[in-house]
N, C-alpha and C positions, 0 to 999 in steps of 0.2 A: 631396820634396814640391814641388820647383820647378815653377812654372807652374800650380799648383792655384788660387792666389789672385791676383787682380789688383785694382788700384785703379781703379774706374770707378763711374759713377753710374747705370748701367743694365744690364740683362740680362734674360733670360727669367725672369719672376717665378715664385717657388716659394711656393705658399700651403699652409699647414698648417690643415686644417679639422677641427674636432671632428665625429665621426660623429653625435653628437646634434644638431648644428646644420646638418648638410649640406642637408637639404631647404629650410630657410629661406634658407641662403646661395645655393642654386641659383636661387632665384626672381629674383635680381638679376644673374644671369650671362647670357652670350650663349647663343644657341640651340645653337651647336656644343658649347659647354661642357656644357650640360644634356644633350645627346644622348650625348656620349662617356661621361659619368659615369653617367647613368641606364642605359645599355645594358651597362656593364661592372660596375657595383657588385653585380649579382646573382651574379657569380662571386667575391664577397668580395675584389675587387681593392682595394688600398690606395693604389696609385700610378697617376695618370692623366696622360697626356701629351696636352695639348690642341693640335691642329694649328692653324697659322695659315693661314687660307683664302686669304690674299694671297701666300703664299710656300710653299716646301717645308719650312719649319722649324716651330718650335713657337711658340704664342702664350703658353702658360703651363704650369706643372706644378702638379698638385693632389695633396696627400698627406692621406689620411684617417687621423686619429689618435684614440685614446681619451682622451688627456690632453695638455695643452700644458706640463706640468710637467717632463717629462724633457728633458735636454740632448742626448739621443742620437737625436732624431727624424730627423736628417739623416745618421745614421751609415752608412747603406747607399747613399745617393744617388749618391755619386761614381762608383760602379761600375755603377749602374743607368741613369744618364742618358746620352743620346747626346751626341756632341760639340756643344759650345756654351758660351756664357757665361750664367750664371744669377745671379739675385739673390734672396736670402731676403727675405721680407716679414714685418714684425713690429716689436716694440719693440726698442730698442738692445741690451738685455741678452740678449733672446731670440735676436737675430740673431748676436751674438757667440758665444753658446753653440753654436748650430747650425752656425756656420761652423767652429768648432773640431772638432765631431763629424764634419762633412763631410770635413775634411782627414784626421782620424785614420782614417776609414773608407776613405780612398783608399790607405792604407799597403799596400805589398807588399814582401816580402823576396825579391828577385829576383836576388841575387848569383850563385846557382848554377843558376838556370833562368830561362827567359824567362817573362814574364807579360804578359797583355793590357794595353795602354796605357790608362790612365785619361785620357779626353779632355774630360771635363766640367770647366769652370772656374767659380769663384765670384767675383763682383764685390763688393767692399766699398768703399763710398764714403768711409768714415772712415779716414784714414791711420793714426791712432793705434790704432784697433781692428785694422787689418790687421797692424800691428807686434806687438801683443799676441798675437794668434792665431798668427802665424808663429813667434814666440819660444817659445811654449808647445808648439806642435806639433813644432817642430824638436827640442826636448828629449825629448819622448816618442818621436819617431822614432829618436833617438840611442840611447835606452835599449833600444828594441825591437831595433835592429840589433845592438847589442853582445850582448844575450842570445841572439838567434837565430843568431849566427855560431857555426859548429861549433868545438869546443875546439881542434882542430888549428890553426885560424886566429885563436884568441882566447886565447892564453896570456899569462903575465905581461908578456912583452916587447911584445905587441900592445896590452895595456892601457896600457903605458907610452907607446907611440906616440900613442895617443888623448889621454892627458892632456897630453903634451908639445905636441901640436898645439893643444889647447884653451888652454894657457898662452900659446902664441905668438899665438894669435888675439886674446886679450883682454889682452895685455901683462902676463901673470903670470909667476911664476918656478916652474920645475919642476925637481925633483931626485929622485934615486932611489938606494937602496942595493941592491946586487945580490949574491946568493950569500953568500960568507963575510964580506962587508962588514957583513952583518946581525949577525954575532957580534962583530965589531970595535966596533960601535956599540951593542951590548947590546939586540938584538931576538931573543932566543933561541927563542921559541916560533914566530915566523914562519919562521925558518930550519929549525927541527925539522920542521915540517909539510911544508915544501916541498923538503927536501934530497934526497928519493928520486927526484925528477924530473930529466930532462935539461933541462927548462925551469927555469932557476934562480929561486928565490924572490926577491921584491923587495918593498921598501917604497917606494911611489910617493907623492910629496909635492908638492902644488901650493899656492902661496901667491899671493894676489891682493888688491889693495885698499890703502887708506891705513892705515898703522900706527896712526894716531890714532883710527880708527873702532873700534867694538866688535868683539871677536874672536868670529867664528863658525867653528866647526870641524865638519867632516863626516868621518865614517869609514865606509868601505864594505867589506864582506867580498868579497874578490876570489879566491875559490877557483875557478880557471878550469876545473877538472874534478875531481870528487870520486869516486874509486873506492871510498872508504871506508877506504883504507889496508889494513893487515893484517886489520882487522875488515871484510873485503871485503863490499861491497853485493851483493845478488843482481842478476841482469841487469835485472829490472824496475825496481829502485831506482836503477840506474846509467844507464838509458837517456837521461834528460833532464838528466844532471848537468853538461852544458855551461852550464846556467842557474845554477849555484851561484856564479857571479860576479855574480848579479843585484843584490846589495847595492852592489857597486862601480859597476855601471851606473847605479843610482839616484842615487848621490851625484855621479857625473859629470854626469848629466842635470840634477840640481838645481843643481849649480855653474854649468852653462851658463846656466840660467834666471837665476840670481843675477847673474852677470857681465853678461849681455845687458841686464838691467834696471838695471845699475849701482847696486845697492843699497849704501847707505853702511855697509859692513862691511869688516873685514879678514878675508878668507876663507882658511881652510886646509882642504885636502881631502887625506885620507890613505887610501891603499888598500894593505893588505897583500895582495899578489898571489902566489898559489902554485898548484901542482898537487899534490893529495894522491894520490900514486902509490905503487906497491909496488915495492920494490927491496931489495937486501941491506942498505942503510943506512936503511930506513924506520924511523920511530919505532914503538915497541911498546906493547901493553897492559902496564901495570905499571911503565913507565918513570916517572921523576920529573924534572921540569924546573923550573928556577928562572926565573921570568918577569922581565921588565924591572922590574917594580915590587918585586921581591924575594919575592913570594909563591911558595911551592913548590906545584906541581900534580902530582898522580898521574894518569897516563893510564889511565882506566878503559876507554875505548873510542876507537880511532883514528878512528872515523867521527864523533866530536864534535869535529871539527877547526876549525870555523868560529870558535868562541868562543876557541880557542887563538891563532889569528892576530889576532883582534880585540883580545885583552886587552893585547898589547904596544903596539898602535897607540893604544888608548884611554889607556893609561898615559902615553904621550908626549903625546897631545892634552891630557890634564889638566894636564901640567906647565906649560902656558902660562896656566892658569886662564882659559879662554875665557868669554865672556859666556853662550854656549850651546853645548852639545855634542850632536850628533845622529849616530846611526849607523843604517845600513840593512844588513840581512843576510837571506839566505835561510837561516834558522837551524834551524828545527825543524818536523818534520811535525806535532808536537803543536799548533802554532798553527793549522795547516790543519784539523786535526780539530775544534778548538774553533770556528773562525770560517769554515771553508770556504776556497776558493781566491781569492775575489773581494773579501774584506773583510780588509785588512791589520790585524794587531794591533800595538799599540805599548805600551810601558811608559814611565813618566816618574817622575822623582823630584820633580816640581813639579806639583801638582794643578791649579794655575791655568793653567799652560802646556798641560796635557793637555786641560782643558775647552775652551780656545780652539782647540786642534787639531781636536777633535771638531766644534766649531761651524763652523770654516772648511771642514772636510770636507763637512758637510751643505750649506753654501752653495754650494760649488763642484761638488757632486755627485761628489765624490771621497772617499767615506766611509772613515773610519778608526775603530778601536775600541780603547779603553784596556783593558788587562789589568792585574791587580794584581801589585805587587812584594810578595808575601806572605812576609815574612821568616821565618816559621815553617818554611818549606821549605828554608832554608839547611842544616838538619841532614841533608838528603837527599844532599848532596854532600861530606860530611865524609870524611876519609881517615885511616887509621891510621898512614901513613908520611909524609904531606905535609900542608901547611896545608889544602888542599882537593883534591877530585877534579874531573876535567873534566866529569863528568856525574852525574846523580842516581842513587841506588840503586833508585829506583822508576820505572816507566814513566809514572806519573801526574804531571800538572802539569809536563810537560817544557818547555813554553815559559817557564814561570815560573822553573824552576830554571836554565835557560840564561840568562835575564835577570839572575837573582840572582848567577850566576857573574860576568857582565860588570860588575855593579854593584860588585864587589870592587875593580875597577881604576879607578873614578872617585871623585870626591869631591863628592857631591851638596850638601854644606853650602857648597861654594864655587861650584859650577857646576850649573845645571839640566841634566839629561841626559834625552834621548829616545832610546829604542831601538825601532826598527821591525823586526818579524819578518814578512817579505813573501814571497809566492809568486813574484812576478816573471814570471808565466806565465798566460796564458789557456788553460784546458783546454777551453773551448767558445767558439764564435763568437757574439759579441753585436754589435749595431749599433755601429760605430766601433771595435770591439775584436776583431780576428781572433785565431784560435788562434796561440799562440806568445808570445814575449817581451812583457812589458808593464810599464809604469811605474805603480805603485800608491802612492797617498798623496803623490805629488809635488806636485800642484797644491794640495792641502790644506796641505802644509808650506810651499810657496812663498807662498801667500796669508797664512799666519800670519807668516812672516818679513817680508813687505812691511809688514804692520801693526805688527810689533814694531819695525822699524828705520826705517820712513818715517812711521808714524803715520797 
């Protein structure tokens, strides 16, 4: 995103005009503006480039919109506008929102193919606004890049490199446990899920901030590719499983936002990173594993592996009794069935925290939705040979049973817990949001954290 934003007090003005007010607005505009818009609007055009009669450039850009309430009005502009420096017109909050959508709309994943260069630039006069937009956009770009990268180039060791670089950049501390070290340090489920792969399983651990500050812990599911294991996925279900480390990408992106903003927290980020592969030593349906917490789990389905790697990490996270514990995971298709792909669901053991998350999501136009931790469904994952099974006996309520499984490994009476079940992927192109990897619920969570820890 380098070069998209610059600090300047002028540029070609971009006006957003309500369709219902266009005729009235035109009466006060120049003759050339009236001519261009009047002649083109019969073709249902929404974007008008007004030429500068004194030069070969533009005098202004006019965008016709139905409402001014959406933050995504500028989401397609970066790729539509010709080379030049532009400036958004409007109130401060409106300008900041549209600047953010402008930058997100310029995103291209061009590691493996060339892409047309985006040459439009946006001028922001306020340096603080420029910094906020840059920090937020960089985090979303990071999440998108991590999720979009093919699994061959985004295995546990590559996630480790990303977190190590992030720790170095912000003066944090990064450590990792690799392969059999996981057994030596009692992380059996992470090792079990990842042991069949040539890419050794790892627990990645980043710590940042002042130890005297409140402890905030993030845990992200880092299944770098999910074949389903011995309960093999069909081809259609396996096609996009490079995105199954989307939870890890989310907590890495959120960590970058937190550290860049220098929030007064002692941050810990844990990513159990594995590939769920098939080999002679792959774990099997019917196996029983004793987890880090001591709870025994019967493997009902090897394709319910995300909750297995998460449970050991959550147990370790809880051992420090953090002030707040948040995890992100691409965990269940059931959540997508319930809410679709663009509205991330979350569960929380603290209803006040949950209500505030929903509120901040609405304010930031990064909506999230609370689902219930309905304890009655715990009966669905009981086992005859172990304390619990790793998935429910019924296909119904799958997102809830997965969340209830994870809840067994935290202590809500000591620590508020938030569990996000996200898609991490745009299945359709929307303004500012191209098809592919996406950060969902991050801005809502970050705004909540800013309010919680900065007031």
